[in-house]
C-alpha positions as MATLAB code, in Angstrom:
seq = 'XXXXXXXXXXXXXXXXXXXXXXXXXXXXXXXXXXXXXXXXXXXXXXXXXXXXXXXXXXXXXXXXXXXXXXXXXXXXXXXXXXXXXXXXXXXXXXXXXXXXXXXXXXXXXXXXXXXXXXXXXXXXXXXXXXXXXXXXXXXXXXXXXXXXXXXXXXXXXXXXXXXXXXXXXXXXXXXXXXXXXXXXXXXXXXXXXXXXXXXXXXXXXXXXXXXXXXXXXXXXXXXXXXXXXXXXXXXXXXXXXXXXXXXXXXXXXXXXXXXXXXXXXXXXXXXXXXXXXXXXXXXXXXXXXXXXXXXXXXXXXXXXXXXXXXXXXXXXXXXXXXXXXXXXXXXXXXXXXXXXXXXXXXXXXXXXXXXXXXXXXXXXXXXXXXXXXXXXXXXXXXXXXX';
ca = [
       0.039   -0.003   -0.045;
       2.991    2.299    0.467;
       4.213    1.963   -3.141;
       3.354    4.637   -5.704;
       0.145    3.891   -7.648;
      -0.105    5.247  -11.210;
      -3.564    4.892  -12.802;
      -3.178    2.960  -16.099;
      -6.128    4.903  -17.595;
      -5.591    8.561  -16.719;
      -2.010    8.578  -15.219;
      -3.085    9.893  -11.839;
      -0.502    9.445   -9.180;
      -1.821   11.743   -6.507;
      -2.443    9.660   -3.367;
      -5.372   11.936   -2.485;
      -7.233   10.477   -5.342;
      -6.333    6.855   -4.762;
      -8.641    4.546   -2.852;
      -8.338    0.925   -1.749;
     -10.668   -2.084   -1.879;
      -9.374   -5.236   -0.297;
      -5.843   -3.650   -0.266;
      -6.052   -3.128   -4.037;
      -5.711    0.459   -5.257;
      -8.173    2.217   -7.613;
      -8.296    5.676   -9.128;
     -10.935    8.027   -7.771;
     -10.367   10.566  -10.510;
     -11.538    8.481  -13.423;
     -13.700    5.822  -11.722;
     -16.884    7.544  -13.038;
     -15.860    7.001  -16.632;
     -17.402    3.596  -17.158;
     -18.935    2.110  -20.298;
     -18.440    0.419  -23.652;
     -15.255    1.116  -25.470;
     -14.880    1.214  -29.274;
     -13.071   -1.676  -30.974;
     -10.378   -0.752  -33.413;
     -10.494   -2.037  -37.056;
     -14.063   -3.307  -37.010;
     -15.818   -0.431  -38.855;
     -15.597   -0.791  -42.622;
     -14.093    2.668  -43.509;
     -15.169    4.518  -46.622;
     -12.662    5.417  -49.316;
     -14.900    8.159  -50.752;
     -14.473   11.346  -48.743;
     -16.003   13.604  -51.303;
     -16.153   17.083  -49.834;
     -19.211   19.075  -50.767;
     -19.285   22.758  -49.826;
     -21.811   25.370  -51.017;
     -19.335   28.212  -50.547;
     -15.735   29.067  -51.267;
     -13.093   29.203  -48.540;
     -11.107   32.451  -48.228;
      -7.557   32.562  -49.398;
      -6.251   32.426  -45.871;
      -8.543   29.389  -45.060;
      -7.334   27.550  -48.139;
      -3.665   28.195  -47.303;
      -4.064   26.908  -43.719;
      -6.115   23.977  -44.861;
      -3.249   22.961  -47.288;
      -0.651   23.336  -44.556;
      -2.728   21.163  -42.271;
      -2.767   18.388  -44.789;
       0.973   18.670  -45.316;
       1.738   18.439  -41.532;
      -0.729   15.533  -41.191;
       1.073   13.556  -43.856;
       4.330   14.367  -42.068;
       2.908   13.109  -38.750;
       3.203   16.534  -37.055;
       0.844   17.932  -34.444;
      -0.707   21.367  -35.068;
      -2.351   24.133  -32.993;
      -4.691   26.307  -35.130;
      -4.935   29.692  -33.457;
      -7.672   31.525  -35.249;
      -9.838   34.487  -34.266;
     -13.481   33.925  -33.422;
     -15.498   33.644  -36.641;
     -12.550   32.658  -38.780;
     -14.179   29.331  -39.870;
     -11.998   26.935  -37.985;
     -14.265   23.927  -38.708;
     -14.091   24.522  -42.472;
     -10.255   24.631  -42.314;
     -10.009   21.031  -40.990;
     -12.299   19.530  -43.629;
      -9.511   18.887  -46.098;
      -7.244   17.117  -43.565;
     -10.163   14.939  -42.404;
     -10.831   14.067  -46.071;
      -7.128   13.206  -46.539;
      -7.098   10.989  -43.434;
     -10.200    9.069  -44.564;
      -8.811    8.628  -48.110;
      -5.837    6.928  -46.448;
      -8.208    4.570  -44.535;
      -7.551    6.299  -41.152;
      -9.743    6.753  -38.089;
     -10.929   10.451  -37.639;
     -12.328   12.056  -34.550;
     -13.587   15.589  -33.845;
     -13.916   16.364  -30.107;
     -15.581   19.399  -28.627;
     -16.268   20.159  -24.943;
     -19.952   20.908  -25.285;
     -22.816   18.606  -26.278;
     -24.857   21.163  -28.032;
     -22.043   22.121  -30.343;
     -21.468   18.375  -31.090;
     -25.112   18.062  -32.195;
     -24.974   21.135  -34.389;
     -21.590   20.239  -36.046;
     -22.737   16.683  -36.710;
     -25.367   18.176  -39.050;
     -22.825   20.318  -40.828;
     -20.365   17.383  -41.210;
     -23.164   15.271  -42.723;
     -23.801   18.018  -45.297;
     -20.077   18.505  -46.044;
     -19.378   14.708  -46.364;
     -22.602   13.219  -47.854;
     -21.110    9.847  -48.557;
     -19.658    9.263  -45.174;
     -21.059    7.850  -41.918;
     -20.919   10.642  -39.307;
     -21.380    9.314  -35.781;
     -22.216   11.676  -32.934;
     -21.208   10.477  -29.429;
     -22.259   12.408  -26.247;
     -23.941   11.813  -22.950;
     -27.039    9.692  -23.391;
     -26.158    9.050  -27.043;
     -23.379    6.481  -27.265;
     -25.009    3.181  -28.640;
     -22.992    3.601  -31.859;
     -19.387    4.469  -31.324;
     -17.847    4.154  -34.745;
     -18.080    5.774  -38.146;
     -15.984    7.362  -40.895;
     -15.958   10.484  -38.709;
     -16.704   10.331  -34.992;
     -17.710   13.664  -33.587;
     -17.944   13.523  -29.767;
     -17.767   15.492  -26.513;
     -14.425   15.450  -24.778;
     -16.082   13.522  -21.921;
     -16.533   10.593  -24.296;
     -12.964   10.232  -25.445;
     -12.362    7.677  -22.704;
     -14.199    5.196  -24.939;
     -11.330    5.283  -27.564;
      -7.964    3.709  -26.745;
      -5.055    4.130  -29.272;
      -7.869    4.652  -31.801;
      -7.669    7.988  -33.742;
      -5.116    8.482  -36.506;
      -6.396   12.044  -36.640;
      -7.963   13.762  -33.610;
      -9.168   17.316  -33.878;
     -10.028   18.980  -30.614;
     -11.874   22.215  -31.136;
     -12.293   24.773  -28.350;
      -9.479   22.979  -26.527;
      -9.311   25.962  -24.127;
     -12.929   25.669  -23.077;
     -14.512   24.262  -19.921;
     -14.753   21.422  -19.044;
     -11.782   20.113  -21.091;
      -9.458   22.942  -20.190;
      -7.241   22.192  -17.163;
      -8.850   18.813  -16.610;
      -5.999   16.307  -16.202;
      -8.303   13.257  -16.654;
      -9.883   14.440  -19.938;
      -6.417   15.532  -21.267;
      -5.013   12.084  -20.342;
      -7.955   10.420  -22.136;
      -7.274   12.492  -25.169;
      -3.622   11.458  -25.224;
      -4.575    7.835  -24.690;
      -7.037    7.863  -27.624;
      -4.440    9.162  -30.066;
      -2.248    6.924  -32.218;
      -1.510    9.583  -34.807;
      -1.752   13.382  -35.175;
      -3.468   15.903  -32.946;
      -4.917   19.086  -34.319;
      -5.922   21.508  -31.509;
      -8.059   24.521  -32.327;
      -8.578   27.657  -30.346;
      -9.385   31.401  -30.565;
      -7.958   31.942  -27.091;
      -5.059   29.599  -26.481;
      -3.311   29.750  -23.101;
       0.414   30.574  -22.921;
       0.926   26.897  -21.703;
      -0.857   25.522  -24.733;
       1.213   27.784  -27.157;
       4.403   26.644  -25.445;
       3.420   23.012  -25.819;
       3.128   23.426  -29.594;
       6.465   25.039  -29.888;
       8.128   21.598  -29.224;
       9.786   19.608  -32.042;
       7.224   17.903  -34.288;
       4.700   20.591  -33.498;
       3.494   23.576  -35.363;
       1.320   26.657  -34.732;
      -0.808   28.005  -37.584;
      -2.465   31.413  -37.157;
      -5.359   33.014  -38.837;
      -6.102   36.623  -37.974;
      -8.938   37.215  -40.409;
     -12.566   36.145  -40.406;
     -13.689   34.311  -43.481;
     -15.636   37.375  -44.716;
     -12.486   39.544  -44.205;
     -14.221   42.177  -42.194;
     -12.566   43.396  -38.836;
     -13.588   42.111  -35.457;
     -16.014   44.400  -33.519;
     -14.036   46.399  -30.902;
     -15.860   46.491  -27.588;
     -16.835   49.879  -26.292;
     -16.742   50.286  -22.449;
     -19.279   52.195  -20.236;
     -17.984   52.582  -16.712;
     -20.488   53.842  -14.228;
     -22.829   52.968  -11.289;
     -24.886   49.791  -11.304;
     -28.095   51.846  -11.650;
     -26.695   53.840  -14.659;
     -25.460   50.577  -16.329;
     -29.052   49.165  -15.881;
     -30.470   52.170  -17.515;
     -27.974   51.834  -20.372;
     -28.963   48.228  -20.835;
     -32.583   49.151  -21.147;
     -31.627   51.796  -23.697;
     -29.709   49.174  -25.801;
     -32.758   46.728  -25.635;
     -35.181   49.514  -26.852;
     -32.766   50.648  -29.585;
     -31.969   47.225  -30.971;
     -35.575   46.147  -30.877;
     -36.409   49.183  -33.063;
     -33.601   48.334  -35.389;
     -34.725   44.650  -35.642;
     -31.412   43.330  -34.116;
     -31.332   40.598  -31.545;
     -29.408   41.330  -28.383;
     -27.478   38.841  -26.304;
     -26.798   39.976  -22.727;
     -24.002   38.066  -20.884;
     -23.919   37.891  -17.093;
     -21.193   36.334  -14.994;
     -23.410   34.146  -12.636;
     -26.829   32.500  -12.517;
     -27.756   34.595   -9.488;
     -26.909   37.883  -11.259;
     -28.771   36.685  -14.346;
     -31.926   35.824  -12.404;
     -31.848   39.138  -10.615;
     -31.277   41.165  -13.725;
     -33.980   39.362  -15.699;
     -36.441   39.979  -12.871;
     -36.063   43.758  -13.317;
     -35.525   43.923  -17.056;
     -38.736   41.983  -17.907;
     -40.690   44.695  -16.100;
     -39.773   47.121  -18.889;
     -39.064   44.696  -21.756;
     -41.329   41.724  -21.864;
     -40.085   39.955  -25.009;
     -36.941   38.362  -23.612;
     -35.677   35.210  -21.875;
     -33.008   33.837  -19.596;
     -30.795   30.780  -20.116;
     -28.107   29.181  -17.904;
     -26.763   25.695  -17.215;
     -29.607   24.748  -14.854;
     -32.428   25.504  -17.277;
     -33.709   22.198  -18.647;
     -35.475   24.063  -21.457;
     -32.501   26.139  -22.569;
     -32.304   24.401  -25.979;
     -35.865   25.372  -26.792;
     -35.241   28.992  -25.511;
     -32.143   29.342  -27.660;
     -33.941   28.011  -30.709;
     -36.717   30.522  -30.112;
     -34.146   33.339  -29.799;
     -32.543   32.210  -33.071;
     -35.906   32.290  -34.719;
     -36.549   35.819  -33.725;
     -39.258   35.237  -31.074;
     -37.250   37.159  -28.367;
     -35.759   40.642  -28.624;
     -33.103   39.835  -26.111;
     -31.638   36.919  -24.297;
     -29.826   37.062  -20.906;
     -27.208   34.281  -20.600;
     -24.376   33.064  -18.502;
     -21.228   31.820  -20.285;
     -23.128   28.769  -21.674;
     -23.447   30.809  -24.879;
     -20.013   32.328  -25.071;
     -19.280   29.786  -27.887;
     -21.035   27.986  -30.563;
     -23.907   30.481  -31.296;
     -24.216   32.353  -34.580;
     -27.227   34.752  -35.122;
     -27.644   37.146  -37.880;
     -27.262   40.822  -36.840;
     -26.522   39.809  -33.227;
     -25.473   42.577  -30.854;
     -23.778   41.797  -27.521;
     -23.725   43.567  -24.106;
     -21.556   42.150  -21.260;
     -23.210   43.182  -18.009;
     -20.902   43.397  -14.990;
     -17.961   42.983  -17.313;
     -15.603   43.657  -14.485;
     -16.607   40.521  -12.561;
     -13.659   38.296  -11.656;
     -15.213   35.308  -13.563;
     -14.736   37.204  -16.841;
     -11.132   36.739  -17.887;
      -9.678   37.830  -21.219;
     -10.536   34.578  -23.042;
     -14.160   34.706  -21.872;
     -14.546   38.380  -22.940;
     -13.004   37.613  -26.353;
     -15.375   34.726  -26.919;
     -18.363   36.774  -25.932;
     -17.332   39.620  -28.193;
     -16.729   37.123  -31.007;
     -20.470   36.379  -31.210;
     -21.019   39.625  -33.090;
     -20.473   39.977  -36.909;
     -20.040   36.329  -37.642;
     -22.341   36.329  -40.762;
     -21.107   37.548  -44.082;
     -24.534   39.178  -44.637;
     -24.029   41.167  -41.469;
     -20.295   41.399  -40.678;
     -20.472   44.318  -38.256;
     -22.185   44.993  -34.965;
     -21.818   46.399  -31.499;
     -20.141   44.931  -28.354;
     -20.512   46.842  -25.134;
     -18.886   46.223  -21.752;
     -20.993   47.575  -18.873;
     -19.037   47.764  -15.696;
     -18.234   49.847  -12.517;
     -14.433   49.819  -13.294;
     -12.026   48.790  -16.039;
     -10.247   45.498  -15.308;
      -7.014   44.106  -16.889;
      -9.084   41.431  -18.543;
     -11.227   44.058  -20.323;
      -8.244   46.045  -21.483;
      -6.466   42.871  -22.674;
      -9.482   41.674  -24.615;
      -9.763   45.039  -26.422;
      -5.945   45.037  -27.066;
      -6.102   41.530  -28.475;
      -9.036   42.440  -30.851;
      -7.147   45.538  -32.078;
      -4.031   43.471  -32.592;
      -5.996   41.033  -34.718;
      -7.535   43.885  -36.794;
      -4.101   45.347  -37.364;
      -3.012   42.074  -38.886;
      -6.123   42.164  -41.076;
      -5.117   45.601  -42.416;
      -1.725   44.100  -43.502;
      -3.381   41.197  -45.216;
      -5.736   43.429  -47.118;
];
């Protein structure tokens, strides 16, 4: 019992997370990950990865796509650092097709279930001849296909399986800084890793500076318009609330949907209680709302003028003409990456590439200033490209 125990599944060697049954050690960190695992070499892979797109990639997207294919064929890992709205998913289509044409196993992992469901539909449209299998909590009867798109929580089902594993939003909760999920991702890989992020951490960037690794950067959105630069209003809580009501009224008149981000569920509930007194046609979503999918769909369909949300919508939502207000932007939970992702919800559509982002706060924080500086930096690169 005194010897060092290293979990063969997740690599945990912290004695605080080691338990014993009949003097035999077990890992408390990964014990909850139980279930069927995929068997290698049992799915008849397709050799026809015909890629069907109804639109042209930008010059920058095409260049990165070709570089990805070259690095894959050389067995080199890649980090794709691309601004929000750059079209990261479209960039990896070609390398996925190249892997499938070689008879290889392909996986696309994303931290969040709702994004897996949405992207599964997009992949089926892009690869009409392939079997696209979506694997997420409550939906894992079928584990194999030409392309497996899955939540990062489901990677434990795949052992030395993927010749190409793409992890999108690798900086996002719950995958970020979770040693168990990261260990499962490494265990699932027998080939090349492509990590994608709009807000990579310094540690992640340093990891991809190692030999056999590459960093590809894309500073431009696919429609080649600049990122909206957030405006900051610093004042009292009451004045910020009045400003928020003004934005709701103005955007409603202009026919533009408004997404209002809040740092916590409690703040969201309290804010919605007061806002709906003056503006009835709105809603609130957060992680504890069982009907949030229906509410989000209604917002997309234009049935609400505004939607108050916690960070559950900081990624993966694209709405035409969307405007964003970050309420209590100075809250400690809002770091630079979070503020960048929230700002990146605006101007994602080519039909409406511009919009407004406003930070409402009682003070300016380093995170707010850093987010604005990063966006200006990306826009400066865009000017060089153009």
